[in-house]
N, C-alpha and C positions, 0 to 999 in steps of 0.2 A: 504493500500500500504506500502511496506517495506521501512523503513527510509533509505535515501541515505548513511548514515554512516554505517548501517549494511550491505548494499550492498557492500560498499567499503571494509569492513572487510572480507566478504566472498570472494570477488575477490582477496584480498590480500592473503587469505589462499590458494586459487587455485594457485596463482603465486608462492608462497613459495614451494608448492609440485612440481610444474612443474620445477622450477629451482633447487629444491633439489634432482631431479633424478627420480621422479615418474611421468612419462608422460602418462601412461595409465589412462584415466579418471575414469574407473570403479574401478581400484585399488586405485586411490586417494580417491574417495568417500568412498570406503570401510574403508580405514585407518582413514579418518576423522570421519566416523560414529563410529568406535571403540572408538575414543577419546571422542566424544560427549556422547556415551553410558556410558563410565566410569565416566564422569562428572555427568550425570543424575542419575547414580546409587547411588552416594553418596547423591545428592540432595534429591532423593526419600527416601533414608534411614533416612536422617535428618528429613524430613517431617513426616514420620511415627513415629519416635521417639518422636517428639513434640506432635503429636496427642495422643500417648499413655500416655504421662505425663498428658495431660488434662483430659483424661477419666479414668486414674488410671489403665489402662490395662498393662499387662506384655509385655515387648518388648525385643526381641533379635535381635541385630544388625547383619546384614549379614557380617559385617566386624569384628565380635567379635574375631575371630582367625586370622584375616588378616588385622590388623590395618594399616600396611604399604602399603596396597593396596588402601587406600582412595586417591582419587584425590587430596584433600587438603594436604595430607602428601607428596606423591612422586612428585607432580608438582613443589615443591620448591627445589628439589634436584639439585645439581650442575651437570655440563655437564659430568664430569668424572664418575658419578654414575647413572644418570637417565636412560641411554640406557639399561645397563645390568639389572637394577632393573625392568623396565617395561617389557622387553622381557623375562627375566628368572624367574621373581617372579609374577608380576601383571597378565600377560596374562595366565599363567598356573593356577593361583589361581582363576581367574574369571570363568574359565570353571567349577569349583567345588563349586562356591558360590550358596547358596540356601536360598530363603526367604519364604519357605513354598510351593513352586512349582518349576517346572523345567525350567521355562521360561528363566532365566538368563543363565543357563548352555546351553540351547538350542540355544540362540542367539550367544554364543561364541564357539559353537561346531566347532572344526577343524579350529578355527581362528588362523591366522598367523600374527605376528607382522612384518611388512615389511617397516617401516620407516627407511631409511638407515643411518641417522646421528643424533647425539645428538642435533646439532644446529637446524635441521629441527623440531625435536620433541619439543624442547623448544620454538621455534617460534610459532608452531601450538598451543601449550598449552597456550601461552600468548594471542594469537588472540582469542581463544575460551573463555578464561577468560574475555577478554575485551568485548565480545559479550553479557555477562550477560544473558545467556539463561534462567536461573532460574527466573529472574525478569521480563522477557517478558511475555505478555499475550499469551493465547493458540493460537490465530490466528497468532500472530507475529512469534511464534516458528514454526508453520507450514509453514508460508511464507518463513522463513529463510531457511528451508530445501528444499523447492520447488525451491528457487532461487539457492541454491547449485546444485540441480539436473539439473537446466536449462543449466548449463555449460557442461553437458554431450554431447560430440561431436563425439561419435563413435558408430557404430552398433555392436551388439554382434555376436557371431559365428553362431547362428541359426536364424539370421534375426531379432533380438530384437532391438528395438530402442524406444525412448520415443515418445509417441503419443502427438501431439501438444495439449496444455491444452484447447484451444478454441474448438477443435474438440471433446475432451472428454466432455466438458460442453454441447456442442450441443447434443451429444448422451444421456447424462444424462437427459437433458431437454425433449428429445423425450420420454425416458423411464419412467420418473417421479417416482423415487423410493419412497416407502412409509414405514412408521414405521411398523414393523412386517415382512417386506420382508427379506428373506434370500438371500443374494447377493453374487455372485461368479464371480471371474475372474480366469479362469483356466490357464492363462499364464500371471501372474500379473505384471511382470517387476518391475517397481518402485512403483506400487500400486496407480497410478494416478486415475484410474476409481473408486476404492474403496473409496478413499479420497473424490472425488467429489460427489459420491453418499451419503456418510456420511454427508457432508456439506449441500447437498440439503435437506436431511431429517431434519437436525437440523434447517435449515432456514424455512422449511415448517411447523415446529411445534413451531412457535413463535407468540406471541401476544404482540403488542406494544414493540417489541424488546426483550421480555423476553420469555425464553423457557417455553412451556407448558408441557414438559415431566417431569413426576415424577422421583425421584431418581431411583426407580426400573426400570422404562421404559428406562431411560438413561443407566442403567447398562446392560439391555438386548440389547440395540442398540450397546453399546461398545463391548460386549463380545459374543453375539450370532447372530449377523446379517451380519458380513462381513467376507468373506473367500477368501483366495488367495493361489495359488500354482505357483511355478516356478521351472523349471528344474535346473536353475543356482543358486548355493549357494550364490554367491556374491549379485545377485539381490534379493534373499530372505532376506538377511540381510538388504539391503537398503530399501526394502519394510517394514520390521519390524520397522526400525528406522523412516521412513517416517510417518507411522501410529502412532508411539509413539509421535513424535513431533507434531502431530495433536490432541493429547489428548487421544489416545486409548492405555491404558497401557498394555493390554494383547492381541495383535493382533493374529488372527487365520491365520497365514501365515506358509506354509510348503514348504520345498524343495521336489518336487515330479514331475515326468513326468506324467501328467494327461492322456496321451494316453496309458500308460502302464497298466499292469495287477494290479498294486498296487492301482490304483484308481478305486473305485466302489461306486459312489454316484448317482445312477439313481433316477429320479423323486424326487429330493431333493430341488431344488432352485426355488425361485420366480422370480428372476431377474439375468441375466448374462450380464455383460458388458465386452467387450474384444477386443483386437487387437492382435490376436495370430500370431505366426511366419508365414511369407509368403513363406518361403522356408525351406528345410530340409526334412528329412525322418526318419522313425523309423524302427528298426529291427523287422521283422515280428514275431519273437519268443517272443519279449517283448510286443507286441501290445495287448491291452485289448481285451478279448473275446467278449465284448459288442459292439465292432466296427465291423459292418457287411459289410460295403462298402469295396470292394476289391481295395485298393490303398495304396500307401506309402506317398502320398502327404499330408503334415501336414495341409495345409489350408482346405482340404476337411475333414480330420479326425476330426479336431477341431469342425467343424460345426456339424458333427454327434454326437460328444461328448457333445456339448452344448444342442442339442435336447434331448439326453438321460438324461442329468443332470437336465433339467427343470421339475418341477412339472406341472401337467395339469393346464393350464391357465397362466403359467409362461411366462415372456417376455425376449427377448434377443435383444440387440443392439451390432452388431459386425462389424468390418472392415474386408473386404476381398479384395484380388487383383482382378482386372477385369476378369481375366481368369476363375474365379469361375462362373461368370455370363453367359459365352457363351461357355466354353470348351465342346468339343463334345465327350469326352471319356465316357464310361459307368458309371464311378464313378462320373464324373461331373453331368451328367444327373440324376443320382440316388439321389444325395444330393439335387439338385434343386427340384426334385419330392417330396422328403420328406418335404421340406420347404413349398411347395405349396399345398400338399394334406393332410399332417398331422399337418400342422400349418397354421395360418393365416398370410401370408406374408404381413405386413402392409405397408412397404416402402422399396424402393430401391433408395438410394441417391447417384448419380454418382458424385464423387469428381474429381477435376482436377489433373493431374499427378504430379504437383509440391508441393502438400500438405506436402509430407514427405521429401522434400529436406532440407538439403544437404545429408541426409542419403540414400534416394532412390528416383528414379524418376518414379517408377511404378504407373500406374493409379489404383485407388481404388474406392470402394463404401462402403456405410454403409447399412447393412441389418437390418431391425427391424421386428421381427416376434413374434407371440404369439402361444404357443403350445396348441393343443387340438381341433382345429376346422379347416376345410378346407378353403382355400382361395377362395373368390369370385371375387376379383379384386385387382390389385396391384397399389399402388400410386408411381409414378416415379417422381424424381426431378433431374434436370440437373444443378448442382452447377457449376457456372462459376468462382466464387471468394470466398475465405475464409477470405478475408480481408488483405492478405499479397501477396507480389509479388511471382511469381511461379518459381523464379530462386534460386540459391544457397544462396543468401543473405536473402531472405524471409523478405523483408522490409515491414513494416506496411503501408497499403494504407488507406487513410482517417481515419475512426474510427476503423479500424482493425476488422470489423465484416463481411464485404462482404454480401453474400447471407444468412448467418446463421440466422439472425432474421426472414427473410422471410420464410426460411425452417421450423423453429419451428412454426411460426404463421400459415403458410399455411397447415402444417401437422395437427395442431389442428382443423382447420376449413375445412379440406378436404371434409367432408361429406356435408357441406353446400355451398361450393363454386363450381363454374363451373370448372370442371376438365376434360372436353371433348376435348378441343382444343389442339391438339398435337404439335402445333407450339409454345406453351408457355413452360415455364421452368418446369411446373409440370402438370401431367395429370394421369388419370386412364387407365389401360389396363385390360380387362376382362380375367379371367382364361382360357376360351376356346381358346382365341387367343394365349395366351402364350403356352398352351398345344400343339396347332397345329404347333407352331414354335419350337418344340423339347425342350420345357421348357426353352427357351432362355430368360434371364433376362437383356440383355444389352439394355440400353435405346436407342441406335442408331437403334435398330431393329424396334422400334415403333414410334420414334419421327419423325414428318414431318418437312422437311427442306423447308423453303419458299425461292424460287429462284426469283430473281429480274432480269428483262430484262435490259441489258445494251446496250445502243445505241451508236454505233461508227460512226464517220464521214466517208464519202466515201474515198477510198484509194487515189483518185485524190487530195482531199483537204489536206490530211495528207502529201502527197508527196510535195505539193506546200508549206506548212508551213516549211518542212524540208529544201527545197531548199532555201527559203527566209532566214532562220536562218543561213544556210551555207554561203550564200553571205554576210551576215552581219559580220560573223566571219572573212571571207577573207578580207573584207574591213578594219576591225579593225587591222588586221595583216599588211596590206600594209601601213596603216597610221603610225604604230609604226616603220616600216622599214624606212619610209621617215624621221621621226624625228630623228632616230638614225644616 
């Protein structure tokens, strides 16, 4: 758990940006990320230099021709000098820095310095220095950035918003990522799914608290296992920084619209975890030729994209709006038919409509499917609580878990438990019944509602009680008038 002092410093950083004129949270996080990146850039350079001295290897500093671009150099400049230097010297130079690959230049591509005043810049630099990021362990560094992102309070133009972390963890626990999986999020946002999958694999490969992964296996996990794309350049940068703060020094994150012709990775991935945009459309001239369903609805196109991107036997856990489950258009039915006939649709988990508040109130569901074999039966779960209130405040209730532990446990034991009673929270529905219902996947179509008979008193008794109550009120009023 993050130390209260670090939380206070991060909150202070947010407050400074807000009062300093940057009220757009995405813009604020991007500018803070640039500063953290510049600080980490020098820290990483110093670490490599020290390692080279120990091994006797030759070392060329990425700051060799840009010494005044070091954080330790310019962060001590006075107010009348620091703004011009960072904006006109450091930022342009960072785009051309190279340490043997193009990653640093890629991160800073088209970066704009948008901190408006020298005082805000100096205050931000001081707070970041006080956080001692370099001295924190890897888990704390990751938690720091996650806490920074938790303050993100706005949705993006295309329906992007942060998926609640406990929902991400639930989906990761259902999918059970393994070492060797190639894992994709085709609309990665802030990379929450990729980070949680990474942490799950690390924790699954420990014995007595010590990692059992060799250095070579860890390198493969870090560099060849996690892949993310996002159409938004700001979110791409935030994803990169998030992964770096969690210990992945060369993240495979790219700015790309995966629904477009530029994306072509069919039969590639072993696991896909995603919460793609619920709204928006794409220009048909830009749409990938591999997307055959005739629609411009992105929530349907992303499902087809994920099916195409999975290797045979690959798994996918994805959040969809309720309309995907019962929409009666040809496109809606076609994608459900693909999920049921060309995949094994393992689970449909209906979530309550408040899960994504305050961003959106749309009801949603989690689909979990495996590519390559037809569905025989579908396991449904009717989630009533995710452990938080379903209003805009999203206040934690009890232990903050709600139905989630039961969902994970019941899913794992679904083949051994009684899942025939449709009055319960979870049950199986055979494919034949779903097919006969026009491929409908809404839980309300199949769940049985148990009605209870309510007995009411005869009208004469009710009228008698009302009359008695009325007489008592009149008596009290007359008594008050007498005393007055």
